[in-house]
N, C-alpha and C positions, 0 to 999 in steps of 0.2 A: 364057547367056553373061554373064560379069561385066562391069559397066560401070565405068570409072574416071572420076570427075568431072574435068572440064576446069578447070584453074586459070587464072583470068583474069590476063593479064599486068599487072604493076604498073608504074606510071610511074616512070622512073628519077629524076625530080625529087623524087617523094615519098620514095623510098628514101634519097636524098641528105639530105633534110631530117630524116628519122627518124634517120639516123646522126649528124647534128649534135646533135640533142636528146639522143640516147643517150649520146654522148660528153660532153656538157655535164653531164648528170645524174651520170654516173660520176665525172667530175672533181670535182664539188662534194661528192659523198659521200666520196670518198677524199682530199679536200683537195689536189687537183692543179690546175694551171693549164691551162685548155682552150685549144685553138688557135683556137677560134671566139669572135668578139666577142659582146657582149650583144645588139647589134642583129641579128646573124645569127640568134641563137637566138630572139629575140622575133619576127622576121620569119618564121622557119620555123614557129613555132607558129601564127601568124596564118594562113599559107597552108594548113597542114594542116587547121585547123579550117574554113577556107572550103571545102575540098574534102571535108569530112565524114569526116575521118580522126581525129577526136578520141578515139573509142573505142580505136583502135589506139595512139594516143599515150599514153593513160592506162594501157594494158596494159604498154607499154614501161617507163613510170615505175614502175608497181607491181612489175614483175619486178626492176627494178634495186634497188629498196628492199628486197625480200625477200632477194635475194642478199647485200646489204650487212649486214642485221641477222643473217643466219645466220653470216657471218664474225665479226661483232661478238660474237655469243653464244659462239662457239668461243674467241675471245680471252679472254672473261671466265672461262670454265670453266678455262682454263689458269692463271688468276691464283691466288695463295695466298689463303686466307681472310682473312688479316690486311689484304690490300690490296683485297679485293673491292669494298667500298663506295666507296673512292676511285676505283677503275677504273670502276665502274658510273656514278658521278657524272660522271666525265670523258667516258665513252662516250655517256652520255645527253645531256649538254650539247652535245657535238660533233654528234651525230646530229640533235638537234632543230634546231640552228642550220643544219645543212646542208639539212634538209627545208624550213625557212623560206626559205632562199635559192632553192631549187628552185621553191617556190611563187611567189616574186616573179618569177623568170625566166619561168615559164610562166603568168604572170598571166592572159593572155587565155584560156587553157585552163580555169583555175579559174572564170573569170567566165562564159564562154559554154557550156562543155560541162558539163551537169548530169546526165547519164544515170546515173552511179554514185551520185548524191546524196551524194557525199563530196568534201571538198576534199583537196588533196594533203597538207596538214598532218594531217588526220584519218586518211588512209591510212597515213602514216608512223607515227603513234602506235599505230594498230591493229596494224601488222606488228611493231613493237617489243614491244608487250604480248604478242602471241601467240608470237613466236619466242624472246623473251628472258625476260620476267617470268613467263610461265606455264610455262616449261620446268621440269620437276621438279628437275633437277640444279641449276639456277640458284636456284630457291626454297630448296632445302635448304642451299645454300651461303650464301644471304642470312641464314637463321636462325642458322647457325653464326657468321656474322660479327657479327650483332647480339649474340649471347651473348658473344663476345669483347670487344665494345665495353662491355658491362656491367662486365667485369673491368678493362679498360684503356680508358677513354673518350677517349684521345688522338685517335682518328680520328672523333670525333663531328661536328665542325664542317663538314667537307667534304660530309657527307650531309644536312645540314638542309634545304637548298633542294630537293634531289632528293626527300627524304622528303615534304615538303609537297606537291610536285607529284604524286608517286605516290599519296599519300593522297587528294588531290582527284580525280585522274583515274581511279584503279583501286581505290578502297576496297572495293567489293563483289566485284570480279572477281579482284583480286590480293592486296591488302594483308590483308583480313580472312581469307579462307580459307587463304592460303598463308603469310603471315607472322605475323599476330596469333594465330590458333588454334594454329599450330605452336609459336610462342613460349610460349604459355600451357602447353602440354604439357611443354615442356622445363623451364620454371621450376617447375611443380608437382612434377615428378619430382625435381628437385634439392632442393626444400625439404621434401618429405614425409619424407625420411630425417632431415634436420636437426630437423624438428618433433618426431619421435618421440624423438630423443635429448634435446632440451631438456625436453620434457614429462615424461620419466622421472626427471629429476634436479632439477627446479625446483618450487617451490610455485606456486600459481596466480597470485599477484600478479606474481612474477618472470617467469612465462611470458607473461602478458598484456603486460607491458612489452616483452619481447623480440618478441612477435608483432606488436604495433602498430608498433614501430620498424622491424621488418623489412619490413612492408607499405609503410610510408612510403618507405623507401629504395628498394625495388624499383620502386615506382610512379614515383619521381623519375627513376631510371635509365632505365626503359623509355620514359618520356615524352621524355627527351632523345634517345633513339636512334630510337624508332619512333613517336613522336607522342603527343598527349594521349589519343586514344581507345584506343590500345594500352595506355598506362599505366593508364587507368581499368579496362580489361578485365582486365588482369593483377592489379591490386589487388583487384578483385571476387572473382576466383577464389582469390587468396591468402587473403582473409578467409574464404571458404567452407572452405578447407582447414585453416587454422591455428586458427580460432575456432568457426565454426558446427558443423563436424564434431565438435568436442570439447565442445559446450555442456554435455552432461550431466556429463562429468567435471569441467569447470570449476566447475559449480554445486554438485555433491554429493560427488564421489568423491575427487578428488585432494587432496594435502596443501595445507592453506590454502585450501580451496574456498570458493565464495561463501557457503555455509551457515555455515562457520566464521567468515568475515568478519563476517556478521551477528551471530553470537554474541559476537564480540570487539568489535563496534561499530567496526570498522576503516573509517572513512568514506572515507579516501583510496583504499584498495583497492577498496571498493565502487564508488566513482566511476569508477575506471579499468575495472573489470570491466563495469559497466553501459554505459559508453561504447562499449566494444568490441562488446558484444552488440547494441547499437542499430544499429551499422554493418552487421551481418549479419542484421537483422530478427529478433532473438531476445529482444526486450524482454518479450514475454509469458512466456517461459520464466523470465526473471529475476524477474518479479513473482510467478510461481507459487512459485518457490523462497523468496521473501521471505515469502509467506503460510504455506507449510508450516513453515518454520523458526520463524517467529513463534509459530505454534500450539504447536510442540514446546517452545519456550522457556517459553511460558506454562504448559504442563502440568508442566514440570520445576520452575518456580518455585513453583507452587501445591502440588505434592506435598510440598514441604518444610515447609508450614505445617500447624498443627494443624487437625484436622477441626472444632474449635470456633471457629476464627478466622473472624471476619466482616469487619470493616473492613479488616484487613491484606490480605485477598484483593484487594479493590478497589484498595487503594493499590499493590499489586504490579502489577496489570494496567495501571493508569495510568502507572506508571513504565516498563513495557514499551512502552506506546503512545508515550511521549515519546522513548524510545530509537529505536524504529522510525521515528518521524517525522524524526529527524535523518538517518537513512539515506536515506529517501525524498527529503528535501530536497536531498540530494547528487546524486541521479540527474539527469543533464543532459538531461532531456526532460520536458515537461509531461505530467502524468497526468490532465489534465482529461477526456480522451476515454475513460479507462478507469476501472473501479471501483477505489476506493482500496484498496490491499492492507492498509492498517491497519484499515479498516472491516471487511474480510473476516475478518481475524484476530480482532478484538474481537467481532464478531457471532457467530462460531463458539464462541469461548470462553465468552461470557456466556450463550448459549442452550443449550449442552451441559451446563451446571451448573444443575440445577433449583433449587438454593438461592441462585442469584446474586441474584434480586430482593430477597431478605431481606438478603443481604450488602450490597447497594447502599444499602438503606434505613438500615442500621446505620452504614455508612461516612459517609453524609451527616450522620447524627445525631451521631456522634463528632466529626466535623470541625467542625460548627457549634458544638458545645459547647466545643471546645478552642481555637477561633480567635476573636480579637476584632478583628483588623485588617480593614478594609473590603476592601482588595485581595485578601487571602487568602480572605475569604468569597466574593467574587465568583468567584474561581477554583474554589472548591469547588462552587458552583452550576453553573458551566460544565462542570466535569468530570462531575458527576452527571448532568446533562442529556445530555451526549454519549454516556454509556453507556445511559441510559434510552431514547434513541431507537433503540437496537439491540435492545431487549428485545422478544420476541414475547409474553410473558405480563406485560403491564403491570398487569393487575388484581392479580397477586400482589404486585408492588411496592407498590401502593396499600394493600393490606391490612396490610403491615408498616410502611409509612411513616406511616400515619395515627395509630396509638397513640404512635409515637415523637415525632411532631410535637406531639401533645397533651401529652405529658410535657414536652417542651421549653418549650411555652408556659406551663405551670404552674410549672416549676422555675426559669424565668428570673427575673431581678431584677424588682422591682415596676414599674420603668419599662417603656416600650414594648418589645415583643419586637424582635429584630434585624430591620432593614429587608430584609436578604437573604432572609428567609423569604417576604416578599411578592413579591420579585423572582422567586424560584423558582416561586411559585404562578402568577404571570402568565405566565411562560414555559411552565409546565406546561399552562396553558390552551390554548396554541397547539399543544402536542404531544398532548394527551389530550382527554377529553370535558369539556364545560362543567360538567356536574353534579358531577363530582369536584372540579374547581377551585373551584366555588361553595362546596362543603362546607369546603374548606380555607380559603377566604377568610372564611367566617363564623367559623371557629375562630380565625383570626388577629385578626379584629375583637374577638372576645370577650377575647382576651389583651390587645389594645391598650386596651380600655376598663377594664381592671383598675385602672390607676393612677388614673383619674378616679373610679371607684366607691369605692376605698379612701380617696382624699382627701376625698370628700364624707362618707363614713362617719366619718372622724376629726374633721372639723369639726362634725359633728352631736352629738358626745359632750359631755356636760356633766361638771362635776366630780363629780357623783353617779354618773356612768356610766363611771367610769374602767376601762379594760380591765386585766384581771389579767395579761396577757402581750401581747407584740407579735403582732398578728393581721392577716393579709392574705387577701383572698378573691378568687377568680376565678369569675365567674358564667358558666357554659357553657350553650350552647343544646342542649336535649334533642333527640335524634334526629339530631344532626349529629356530635357527638363520639363516639368509640368507646364502646361499651356494655360497659365493664369490670364484672366482678362486684364488688359492694360487700361487704366483709367484715362490715359491720354491727356494728362494735365499739362498746362503750359508752365514749365519750370521757371524760376526766377532767372534773371539775366546772368547772375554770377555762376549758377550751375550750368547754364547753357554755354557759357564761355569755357568752362572746364570740359564740357562734352566736345566742343569744337577742337580744343587743343588735343584731346585724347585721340579723336579720329585722325587728326593730322599726324600723330605718332604711329598709330596702330595700322591703318589701312595700307600705307606704302610698304610695310614690312610683311603683310599677309595678303598677297595678291589674290584677287577673286573673291574675297570675303566682303560681306556687307554687315554694317553695324546698325542696330536700332536699339535705342535705350528704353528699357522697360521700367516704367515708373511704378508698376505693381510690385516689383521686387526692391530690395535694398532698404537701407535705413538712412535717416538724416539725424545728426547729432546737434543739439542746441544747448547753449549755455544760458540758463535762466537765473537771473539775480533778482531776488525779491525779499523785502523785509530783512536785509542784511545777510541773507543766506544764498549760496550759489548751488544750483542744481544742474546736473547733466541730464538732459531730456533726450531719450532715444525714441524716435517715432518712425513709422513707415514713410518712405519717400513721398507717397501720395498725400501726406499730411502737410507738406512744406508750405503751401500757399495758405492753408487755413491757420496754421500756427503763426505765420508771419503777419497775417491779417490782424490778429489780436495783439501781436507784439508791436505793430506799428500804430495801433489804436491808442494814441496818447491822450485823447480827450475823455477817456473813461466813459464813453457813451454806450448805451445798449443798442445792439444790432439785431435785426430780424434775420430769419433764414434767407430771405430775398437779398438783403444787404450783403451777406457773406457770399452768396452765389454770384452776385453781380461782380463783386470785387475779385473773387478767385477764378471766375469763369468756369465753374464746375457744375455738374448736374446736382439737382436737389437731393437725390437719394444718396449720392456720395458725400455731400457736405453734411447731411443729416446724420449719417453714420459716424463721421468724424467728430461732429459736435457732441454726439452721445458719449464718445470715448473721452473727450476733453472734460465734459461735465462729470463723468464717472470718476476721473482722476482729481476733480475739484479745481482744475486749472481755470475752468470757465464756469460762471454761474448762469443759471437759467431761471427766468421768471416769466410767468404767464399772466398777460394782461389783455383783456378783451378777446380771449380765445387765441391770442398770438404769443408764441414763445419769443422771448428776447434774451440775448446772450451778451455777456460782458466778462472781460478778463477779471479773475479773482485776485484783487490786490492783497487780500489777507491770506493768500495761499501759504501753507507751511506743510512740511512732510518730514518724518523722522529719517527717511532715506535721502541720500544726496544724488543717487543715480536712479532715475525713473524711466521705466519702459512703457511706452504708450502703445496700446494695441487697439485696432479698430473693432468696435462692437456693434451689434445690431440685434434688437429684440432680446437683449439680456444675454446673448451668447456671442462668442467670438466670431467675427466675420471670416476669420481665417478658416474656421471649420466649414463654413459654407463655400469658401473659395476652393477648399480641398476637394469638394465634390465635383468640381469642374475640371479636374485633371484630364489630360488628353486621353481619349479612349479610341483605339483603332478598331472599327467594326469588323475588320478582317482577321483580328486576333482570335485564334481558336478558343482561348480562355474566355474571351468576352462572349463568344457564341454559346459556349457551354453554360456560362452564368445565366444568359437569357433563357436557355432551355430549362435550366433548373428552376428559375423563377416562375416560368409558365407552369411547370409541373406542380410546384408548391401551391400556386394560386388555384389551380384546377382541383387538386386534392382537397383543399379546404372548402371550396365553394360547390363542388360536385357539378352543378349546372350554373352557367354564367353567360351573359351576352358578350359578343365580341368586343364591343366598345369598353365594357367594364373590365374585361380581361386585359385589354391594352393599357388602360389607365392604372390598374393595380400592378402590372408588371413594371411600368415606368416608375411608379412610386417605390416599389420594392428595390429596383435597381439603383435608383437615386439614393435611397437610404443606405445601401451597401457601398456607396462611394463609386458607383458606375453609372453616371448619368447617361441615359440611353434615349435616342430618338426613335420615333415610330418606325422609320425606315430600317433602323437597326434591328428592331423586333421582327420585322418581316423577313429580313435576311437570316436572322438566327433561327 
């Protein structure tokens, strides 16, 4: 048999007091005047709490609030979107004020009864959030209203206070999931179509300007309507859409892309593009573009130069470096934490060209010879060292640099050699091995002592020992200077007399030393008078006999190679190389008859310069370049052994399988090309 629980009778006094409180709460919520006084309400709350009816009282208050916010929500949903924010602001303000009045009236209940662990004000905010703000239809209407405010911001000011309160109270539960994220979706959908249209008709610089301005405007508008956090979130997603998503197109593909900006050295456009990419964390992609474009520009520049060009190659690379540096300086972010893109470009360029160490040595040589200003020379030293630091094969640079350095020391004026040479040596010591720098320092000191030695020699001469011609000597230290082959020519008697006089002065003052005059070094200066013009001709010492042969040829007859060799008592190969240089300068004419070349001094010779430097040539290239390859190599030097081993590994990697004789020949060829002529015995030792 079913049992029905018996309901305990309730005191009429309690029901009366509950009705007073219920009426008071309803009147406050609906902004009506209650028929009960504040004292009656306060006394009723006190008595109910004394009789342990606080839970029942809280339930009545909660139910009244729930019914009121449901009615409030229905009124909001009936409002047009253009008025929703104003209505919500008004309803929220009235509701919160009413709940505060209720809380004041029921103060004793708030203070004494703590079973729900919530105050009346907290209950009111919770019910408003659940019934109004979290309602799907209300949230959707709010997003539509915010979108309308972006277009017509006349309704912004009434919602600012409400927005701040909502953001503080319901950021995680309402604003972020229901307003901010939904707003992001609406904005992204709207601007995706516009982005594609602008990107298709604009160059990159114009597009970046549009994208950055659009992001700023949207962020400002969203901040005004939905708060700072919402503005920041929308701007972040706009950056991802408009810039980050199109990074590759902006850098490489589209009209006026980043790569084109680099080629045109458009600093302003590069600055705008890099700033935009930094904001979306794409700086690495920008730097990669800078490196790849720089390498491509270097390859294109160098492809236009002759294969025989040496110094111009380095000059072009340095010019490219300066241009890229201007672009990097314009990037509005420090690159200290990243590898320099310029260093990456230059390192790849200089190490991919096996001839670059030779080109760098010739660049330094040509610049030092052509500049006299101290500031310009210091810049040449700094530029050369900046590229030297990037070289992986510094030993190859040394082998080309050393003969050129020796030639400069001998060819320079009798005064001290340029001070920048010692500056370069000292800085090279910090970058390279001490043994190499020590050799260069000894060579420099030999050149510096030349003035002192020649002055002493001149003072020692008596009237009986007058020199037949102007004579300057450079005493070089054996084993340190490059070991160039001595042609061993028989010098004219006047020069031999100068040599004898110098030996008579030098040897008694330097006991234990031996002197041997190297005709492969040094220069001879001739005064050439022709057709009323006077020229100073500077030629290698080994040219003396050949030049004098044509100078003494007063019959203006043609001579064969055999005639010149017999007269100068020189080998055919040496004479042939010198004749090639003389004909190249047009000092000597060459005619071919019956298969035999005949040479004669060019009596019609003229030149726009008055000082002419004659260099020995062979096969269309400077013989000096070939002589440089014969610089002394010590097989016991560990650097030489390492170079041999590296050459062997390179050949074996490229050939996979190879016969021993072929390996030997390829290694010798590779070492010779790198300025390290190597004998087969050296390869076996290495």
